[in-house]
Structures are given as C-alpha cells and as structure tokens.
C-alpha positions in Angstrom: -10.1 -26.4 -22.9 -7.9 -23.9 -24.6 -8.2 -20.5 -22.9 -9.9 -17.6 -24.8 -7.6 -15.3 -26.7 -8.9 -11.8 -26.1 -9.1 -9.1 -28.8 -9.0 -5.4 -29.3 -12.1 -3.5 -30.2 -11.8 -0.7 -32.8 -14.0 0.8 -35.4 -16.9 -1.1 -34.1 -15.2 -4.5 -34.7 -13.1 -7.0 -32.9 -9.5 -7.5 -34.0 -6.9 -9.8 -32.6 -3.4 -8.4 -33.2 -0.4 -10.5 -33.9 2.6 -10.6 -31.6 3.1 -11.7 -28.0 0.4 -12.6 -25.5 0.3 -12.7 -21.7 -1.5 -15.2 -19.5 -4.5 -14.1 -17.4 -4.7 -16.3 -14.3 -7.1 -16.7 -11.4 -5.2 -15.5 -8.3 -7.1 -17.8 -6.1 -6.0 -21.1 -7.7 -3.6 -20.2 -10.6 -5.9 -21.5 -13.3 -5.3 -20.0 -16.8 -8.4 -18.0 -17.7 -7.4 -16.3 -21.0 -4.6 -14.9 -23.0 -4.4 -11.2 -23.8 -2.5 -9.6 -26.7 0.4 -7.2 -26.0 -0.5 -4.6 -28.6 2.3 -2.8 -30.5 2.6 0.9 -31.3 1.2 0.0 -34.8 -1.9 -1.5 -33.2 -2.4 1.6 -31.1 -2.1 3.7 -34.3 -4.9 1.7 -35.9 -7.1 2.1 -32.8 -6.6 5.8 -32.5 -7.1 6.3 -36.3 -10.4 4.6 -36.1 -11.4 6.8 -33.1 -10.2 10.0 -34.9 -12.3 9.2 -38.0 -15.4 8.8 -35.7 -14.9 12.1 -33.9 -16.4 14.7 -36.2 -19.7 12.7 -36.6 -19.9 12.0 -32.9 -19.3 15.6 -31.7 -22.1 16.7 -34.0 -24.5 14.3 -32.4 -26.8 16.2 -30.0 -26.1 15.4 -26.3 -29.7 14.3 -25.9 -29.0 11.6 -28.5 -25.6 10.7 -27.0 -27.1 9.9 -23.6 -29.6 7.5 -25.1 -26.7 5.2 -25.7 -25.8 5.5 -22.0 -29.3 4.6 -21.0 -29.0 1.5 -23.1 -25.5 0.8 -21.7 -26.8 1.1 -18.2 -29.6 -1.4 -18.9 -27.0 -3.9 -20.3 -24.9 -3.6 -17.2 -27.9 -4.2 -15.0 -28.9 -7.2 -17.0 -25.5 -8.8 -16.9 -24.5 -7.4 -13.4 -24.0 -10.8 -11.7 -22.1 -12.2 -14.7 -19.7 -9.3 -14.7 -19.2 -9.4 -10.9 -18.2 -13.1 -11.2 -15.6 -12.3 -13.9 -14.2 -9.6 -11.5 -13.8 -12.3 -8.8 -12.2 -14.8 -11.1 -9.5 -12.5 -12.6 -9.0 -10.0 -9.7 -9.5 -12.2 -6.6 -12.1 -10.1 -4.8 -15.0 -11.5 -2.8 -18.3 -11.6 -4.7 -19.7 -8.9 -2.4 -16.7 -6.6 -3.1 -17.1 -7.2 -6.9 -20.8 -6.3 -6.7 -20.0 -3.2 -4.7 -17.4 -2.0 -7.2 -19.6 -2.6 -10.2 -22.5 -0.8 -8.6 -20.2 2.3 -8.1 -19.2 2.1 -11.7 -22.8 1.9 -12.9 -23.5 5.0 -10.8 -21.1 7.0 -13.0 -23.0 5.9 -16.1 -26.1 7.2 -14.4 -24.5 10.6 -13.5 -23.2 11.0 -17.1 -26.7 10.8 -18.5 -27.1 14.3 -17.0 -24.6 15.8 -19.6 -27.3 18.0 -21.3 -27.5 20.0 -18.0 -23.9 19.4 -16.6 -22.2 20.6 -19.8 -24.1 23.9 -20.1 -22.1 27.1 -20.6 -23.1 30.6 -19.6 -23.6 34.0 -21.0 -23.9 37.7 -20.2 -25.6 40.3 -22.3 -24.3 43.8 -22.8 -20.8 43.4 -21.5 -20.5 46.6 -23.5 -23.2 48.4 -25.4 -24.7 46.0 -27.9 -22.0 43.3 -27.2 -22.8 39.9 -25.7 -20.4 37.3 -24.4 -20.8 33.6 -23.8 -18.9 30.5 -22.8 -19.6 27.2 -24.6 -18.1 23.8 -24.1 -16.8 21.6 -26.9 -15.2 18.1 -26.9 -11.5 17.7 -27.4 -11.3 14.7 -29.6 -9.8 11.3 -28.8 -9.3 10.7 -25.1 -7.7 7.6 -23.5 -7.6 5.9 -20.1 -5.0 3.5 -18.6 -6.6 1.6 -15.7 -5.3 -0.7 -13.0 -5.9 -4.3 -11.9 -7.6 -3.6 -8.6 -10.9 -2.3 -9.8 -11.4 -3.7 -13.3 -15.1 -2.8 -13.4 -15.4 0.5 -11.6 -12.4 2.6 -12.6 -12.9 2.4 -16.4 -16.4 3.7 -15.8 -14.9 6.7 -14.0 -14.0 7.9 -17.4 -15.8 6.3 -20.3 -19.3 7.6 -19.7 -18.3 11.2 -19.3 -15.9 11.2 -22.2 -18.4 10.0 -24.8 -21.3 11.9 -23.3 -19.3 15.1 -23.7 -18.8 14.2 -27.4 -15.3 12.7 -27.3 -14.2 9.4 -28.7 -12.6 7.1 -26.0 -9.8 4.5 -26.0 -9.4 2.2 -23.0 -6.2 0.3 -22.1 -7.1 -2.0 -19.2 -4.6 -3.7 -17.0 -3.2 -6.7 -18.7 -3.6 -8.6 -15.5 -7.5 -8.2 -15.5 -8.6 -7.7 -19.1 -11.6 -10.0 -19.1 -14.0 -7.7 -17.3 -13.7 -4.9 -19.8 -13.7 -7.3 -22.7 -17.1 -8.5 -21.6 -18.3 -4.9 -21.0 -17.2 -3.9 -24.5 -19.2 -6.9 -25.9 -22.2 -5.2 -24.3 -21.2 -1.8 -25.7 -21.0 -3.5 -29.1 -24.7 -4.4 -28.7 -26.1 -0.9 -28.2 -25.3 0.5 -31.6 -22.8 3.2 -30.9 -21.3 4.6 -34.1 -18.1 2.7 -35.0 -15.0 4.2 -33.4 -16.7 6.1 -30.5 -15.4 3.6 -28.0 -12.2 1.4 -28.4 -10.4 -1.2 -26.4 -6.7 -1.8 -26.8 -4.9 -4.4 -24.7 -1.2 -4.5 -23.8 1.6 -3.4 -21.6 4.2 -0.7 -21.5 4.7 -0.4 -25.2 1.0 0.1 -25.6 0.9 2.7 -22.9 3.8 4.7 -24.3 2.2 4.7 -27.7 -0.9 6.2 -26.3 1.1 8.8 -24.3 3.0 9.8 -27.5 0.3 9.7 -30.1 -0.4 13.2 -31.4 -4.1 12.5 -31.9 -4.7 11.5 -28.3 -5.7 14.7 -26.6 -6.0 13.6 -23.0 -4.9 10.7 -20.7 -6.5 9.4 -17.5 -4.5 7.1 -15.3 -4.9 5.2 -12.0 -2.0 3.3 -10.5 1.1 3.6 -8.3 2.6 7.0 -7.7 5.9 6.3 -9.6 4.0 5.2 -12.7 1.5 8.0 -12.3 4.4 10.5 -12.3 5.9 8.9 -15.4 2.6 8.9 -17.2 1.9 12.5 -16.2 5.4 13.7 -17.3 5.4 12.0 -20.6 1.9 12.8 -21.6 2.2 16.4 -20.5 5.4 16.7 -22.5 3.3 15.8 -25.6 0.9 18.6 -24.8 -1.9 16.4 -23.5 -4.4 17.1 -20.8 -3.6 14.6 -18.0 -5.1 13.3 -14.7 -3.1 10.7 -12.8 -4.4 9.1 -9.6 -1.4 7.7 -7.7 -0.7 5.6 -4.6 -1.7 6.2 -1.0 -0.8 5.6 2.7 -4.1 6.2 4.4 -4.3 6.8 8.1 -7.2 6.3 10.5 -7.1 8.3 13.7 -8.9 6.8 16.6 -9.8 9.1 19.5 -10.5 7.9 23.0 -14.2 8.9 22.7 -14.7 6.8 19.5 -17.3 4.1 19.4 -14.9 1.2 19.6 -17.0 -1.6 18.1 -18.0 0.5 15.1 -14.4 1.8 14.7 -13.0 -1.8 14.7 -15.5 -3.0 12.2 -15.0 -0.2 9.7 -11.3 -0.3 10.1 -11.3 -4.0 9.3 -13.4 -3.4 6.2 -11.1 -0.5 5.1 -7.8 -2.2 5.8 -8.5 -5.7 4.6 -11.3 -5.2 2.1 -10.1 -6.1 -1.4 -7.1 -7.7 0.3 -5.8 -4.2 1.0 -5.3 -3.6 -2.8 -7.1 -0.3 -3.2 -6.1 3.3 -3.0 -8.6 4.0 -0.2 -7.5 1.1 2.0 -6.6 2.2 5.6 -3.0 1.2 6.1 -2.1 3.0 9.4 -4.3 3.0 12.5 -3.3 5.9 14.9 -4.9 5.4 18.3 -4.7 8.6 20.4 -4.0 8.4 24.1 -6.2 5.9 25.9 -7.7 4.7 22.6 -4.7 2.4 22.4 -5.9 0.1 25.2 -9.5 0.2 24.1 -9.1 -0.2 20.3 -6.1 -2.4 19.7 -7.1 -5.6 21.4 -10.4 -5.8 19.6 -8.7 -5.0 16.3 -6.3 -7.9 16.8 -9.1 -10.3 17.6 -11.1 -9.2 14.5 -8.1 -9.5 12.2 -7.2 -13.0 13.4 -10.8 -14.1 12.9 -11.3 -12.8 9.3 -12.2 -15.5 6.9 -9.9 -15.7 3.9 -10.8 -17.8 0.9 -12.1 -17.9 -2.7 -14.3 -14.9 -3.5 -17.1 -16.9 -5.1 -17.7 -18.7 -1.8 -20.1 -16.4 0.0 -18.6 -17.0 3.5 -15.2 -15.6 2.3 -14.4 -12.1 3.8 -11.1 -11.6 1.9 -9.5 -13.1 -1.2 -6.0 -13.4 -2.5 -3.6 -10.7 -3.7 -3.2 -10.5 -7.4 0.0 -12.4 -8.2 2.7 -14.6 -6.6 5.1 -11.6 -7.0 2.7 -9.4 -5.1 2.6 -12.0 -2.3 6.4 -12.2 -2.1 6.7 -8.4 -2.1 4.2 -7.9 0.7 5.7 -10.7 2.8 9.2 -9.2 2.2 8.1 -5.8 3.4 6.6 -7.4 6.6 10.0 -9.2 7.1 11.9 -5.9 6.7 9.6 -4.2 9.1 10.0 -6.8 11.8 13.8 -6.7 11.3 13.6 -2.9 11.8 11.8 -3.1 15.1 8.2 -3.5 14.3 6.2 -5.7 16.6 4.2 -8.4 14.8 0.8 -8.6 16.4 -1.1 -10.7 13.8 1.0 -12.6 11.3 -0.6 -13.3 7.9 2.4 -14.6 6.1 2.7 -18.1 4.6 -1.1 -18.4 4.4 -2.7 -21.4 2.9 -6.4 -22.0 2.1 -7.7 -25.6 1.8 -8.5 -26.4 -1.7 -6.7 -23.3 -3.0 -3.1 -24.1 -2.2 -1.9 -22.5 -5.4 -3.6 -19.2 -4.6 -1.7 -16.0 -3.7 -3.1 -15.6 -0.2 -1.8 -13.3 2.5 -4.0 -13.2 5.6 -4.7 -10.0 7.6 -1.5 -8.8 9.2 -1.2 -6.2 12.0 2.1 -4.7 13.2 2.9 -2.1 15.8 5.5 0.4 14.7 8.1 2.0 17.1 7.6 5.4 15.4 5.5 7.1 12.8 8.3 7.5 10.3 9.2 3.8 10.2 9.4 2.3 6.7 6.1 0.4 7.0 4.4 3.7 7.9 5.7 5.5 4.8 5.8 3.0 2.0 2.7 1.9 0.1 2.4 -1.9 0.7 -0.8 -2.5 -1.3 -1.7 -5.6 0.6 -3.6 -6.7 3.8 -1.1 -5.1 6.2 -2.2 -2.6 8.9 0.3 -0.7 10.9 -0.6 0.6 14.4 1.2 3.8 15.4 0.0 5.2 18.8 0.3 8.9 19.5 -0.4 11.0 22.6 -2.5 13.8 21.1 -4.7 14.7 18.2 -2.1 17.3 17.2 0.5 14.6 17.0 -1.7 12.5 14.9 -2.5 15.3 12.4 1.2 16.1 12.3 1.9 12.5 11.3 -0.8 12.6 8.6 0.5 15.8 7.1 4.1 14.6 7.1 3.2 11.8 4.6 4.3 12.1 1.0 0.8 10.8 0.1 -2.6 12.5 0.6 -5.3 10.3 -0.8 -7.5 9.7 2.3 -7.4 10.4 6.0 -10.2 9.4 8.5 -11.0 10.1 12.1 -13.2 8.2 14.5 -14.6 10.4 17.4 -17.7 11.6 19.2 -16.3 15.1 19.4 -17.5 17.6 16.8 -14.6 19.9 17.7 -12.1 17.2 17.1 -13.7 16.2 13.8 -13.8 19.8 12.6 -10.2 20.4 13.6 -9.2 17.2 11.7 -11.2 18.1 8.6 -9.8 21.6 8.6 -6.1 20.7 9.1 -5.5 17.2 7.6 -3.8 17.4 4.2 -5.6 14.8 2.2 -8.1 14.9 -0.6 -10.7 12.6 0.8 -11.6 13.0 4.5 -13.7 10.5 6.5 -15.5 11.4 9.7 -16.5 8.1 11.4 -16.1 6.5 7.9 -13.5 3.9 7.1 -13.5 4.3 3.3 -14.2 7.9 2.3 -15.1 7.0 -1.3 -16.8 9.9 -3.1 -20.1 9.3 -4.8 -20.1 9.6 -8.6 -21.4 13.2 -8.5 -18.4 14.3 -6.5 -14.8 14.3 -7.7 -12.4 11.5 -6.5 -9.9 13.8 -4.9 -6.3 13.3 -3.9 -3.4 15.5 -2.8 0.4 15.5 -2.8 2.0 12.4 -4.2 -1.4 10.7 -4.6 -2.5 12.8 -7.6 -0.8 14.5 -10.6 -2.9 17.0 -12.4 -5.6 19.6 -11.8 -9.0 17.9 -12.6 -10.0 14.7 -10.9 -12.2 11.9 -12.0 -16.0 11.9 -11.7 -18.6 14.6 -11.3 -18.1 18.2 -12.4 -14.4 17.7 -12.7 -15.0 15.1 -15.4 -17.0 17.7 -17.5 -14.1 20.2 -17.1 -11.6 17.5 -18.1 -13.4 16.3 -21.2 -14.4 19.6 -22.7 -12.6 22.8 -23.8 -14.1 26.2 -23.1 -14.7 28.5 -26.0 -15.5 32.2 -25.4 -17.6 34.0 -27.9 -17.9 37.8 -27.9 -20.4 39.1 -30.5 -21.9 42.3 -31.8 -24.8 42.8 -34.2 -24.9 46.4 -35.3 -28.4 47.7 -35.9 -27.8 48.8 -39.4 -26.9 45.3 -40.4 -30.4 44.1 -39.5 -31.9 46.4 -42.1 -30.8 43.9 -44.8 -33.0 41.2 -43.3 
C-alpha cells in the first residue's frame, strides 16, 4: 500500500502543499509509514494569515465558551487514547506503556487549561488616590506558534496548545518531521469539535518552515523544545524579531546516590529514568553519582538490572525499551560510546551492535553503562540522548553537588537518601530547575511549570501552569477616575 501523504491544517481545512516530502519510518523495523510535506515560507504565510484572520473573533469569545471546546477536545482524546498511543509507538519507537504515560500527561494539560476563567483573572485596587482606581487585566497576544521535538509527539504539543487557545490566542503547531502522524491524528479530532476556522493550525516541515515562523511579523510568540544549540538559535532569531520566546533545551541529568539510600528502590527508579524512552528525553538520568560506600552497594545491582532489561518492539507488552529514533542516532550514540572508551571510560554493560529477533532493521541500542575516570570526562558533559548511563563515584555529598553545579546544563538533578538533612542541602544548593528527592524523573505536574536552568532553558516563562498564563497573555494596566460632577448627566 502507498503510504499516506500528510497535510497541513489551516483555516479549518486540510491542505497538502506542493514541493518536497520526507519519509516517516517506524524506527523498530524501518517500515515506511507516511510522507510529510516540507512546507515553504509561502505555505507558512498562508497558515499564519488564516490564524490572523481568526484572532479578533476568537479573542472576543468569552473564556467560559472557549473552554467548552477544551472539554470536547479532552473527551475526544480519551475516546481515542489507545489509538493515539499506538501511533506514538509506531512512529517514535516507545513502548506502549511509555506512550500511554506521555499521552496521559498531555491530557492533564488540557484539563488544567479548562481553569482559564480563574487562572487568567487580573486584580484591582480602589482609591490608589482619591477617587482613582487601578486594575490589571490580561489580554491575548495574537498568533502564537510552537515547534516541538520527536521524543514526545503527543505530550509536548499539549504543553502549549490548550493554554494558548484558552487565553484567546490562535495557535500554530510545527511538529517534528520525524513524528508528524500523532499530531495529524490529534488535529483530525480537533477538526471534529467545531472550533472556529483558524484558531488552531498545523504546518509540517523542516528548517525553512521553522525559520519562516521565527521571522513572520504576525507570529507574536514562539515555544520550542529540542537540543540546546537549536534552542539557542531559535531564541536568538525569534527574539531579534521582537517575539516572546520560551525554549527548552538539552540536559545532562545527574542522580546522586547516598550510602543510606534504599538500594533496590534507587536501582529500579534509576533504570526507569536512564533507559525509559531509550534515554531520549530531557529528564533522563544520564549520570549516576554514588557517594562513598554507595558505590559498592549500588553499582553491582545497577549493572545486573541494565543487562537484564528487555529491548524490543514497543507494541509487544513485554518490551521494556524500544529503539532510538533513526539509524543516524544509533551511529552517533555508538560513536560517543567508542570515544568514551578510547578516552579511558570503563565499559561495564555494552549495548552496542544490538539486534532484536524479527526487527533486525530496527535502530536498537541496548542499555549501556560506563564508569568514567573523572566527572569532567566528555561522556559526563555532553548530551548523548540515548540509553547510556555514566557512573561517576565521588567521596562526599559536597563533591557531588559541586559536579552537578559545574555542568553547563541544569534541567534536572535527583538525590536518593534517607537523610532529611542531605536532601535539604541538595535541594537548596543544586543548580537545576527540577529537583527530585527519591524520585528518578522529576517531571512537574501540569499545574506546575516545567522548569530548567542554565543551558537547559532560554527565556523567562516556562511551559505549563501559571507560567503558561503569563506567557500567553499581555498585562494591561487601567487607571481610571470618574469625577462626581460627570455623574450628574446620567
């Protein structure tokens, strides 16, 4: 069968642009799933024009009416939950459990955004001077856009879309060209709930598409999630055009293991963190730092668990880890492992040259664990974005915190301990935006912002929660006086 050719969605209709197309393949077996258009700057103009025309009518729609569409959207996502999760597995390579988990976190953002009538309230003070009142009100900005990555095709777009439209903006999504099918299906569901044409738009493509969104004068804000070099590029170019920008970048997330940690729990949660989603997530643990005696207690059990992890196709329920996204990703990850070993790293569990029976064309890298000679080794500083965990023992908690704070990244840092004093010290001193205490993946709930510090985030306002309301609205201050003599005319 010929693969489906995907389309853009604009002005409430589907449109397939001309020009080149890219293949969308299943990373577990190489099967061609679909072809996605590489939209031009002209195509982006058409999408943004349709969104701009819809804005005035949408911003005048009362928020209590806007959220009715979100209630209907949430119902559609629930009804088609398993179908969408399976699409995520096929194009992204996750296990079905991981796909369900990611989609559930996305749906939670839709639920939180239905609270906009309360969340977007302003405030006021009477008599700031005699007979003069002052108030702050929030108003939408206009057309807002998001550029989202391959690793969470269901969840990350829903960090942005529900809040943007609930606040009265129109929204344009550019999903990763590697995984466009998930959002294509989601927009088919959005098309069924009766949103006014142009309120939500989908534009597929690559760098030309992204640059056109960054430069378009009618796009008021950009949200981005991806690697730090690209995040910095997007932030710089969009900000130079006067846009509001939030860019989530890469990570190198440490897990500190104290001697008093619950070893079995720590190993289990570290495994899920480091090797869940094949290590392709910005909250994946990538460095384990056992402190003092924890090295002898923690490391042997970690190695045993890593070697036993079941790797396979995500739609097979017994699979605990799927493939990485492309053959190029596999080569890059294995190349970094090779370089680390050449530079003195000790290979404890080798996941290179992996093969899964029946899926020999898949891009599999099995769990890999290396012990590094020092905390500033290349593998301890570079984002690998694959199932590779580095072990870097230290002598004291102070040494571990120093290593955490020396990193160029600051997305997440976790500690496993039974000591409240050690936990508080770590929480207080660690320079990272998301902190886990006996937690392997410190992923914020939808009503908290998804934080990130240093090279892991460019901007001021994060995704989700109250930060989303701040990002998607402008504050307007009104100072008013009504002299008494004027009232005599009424």
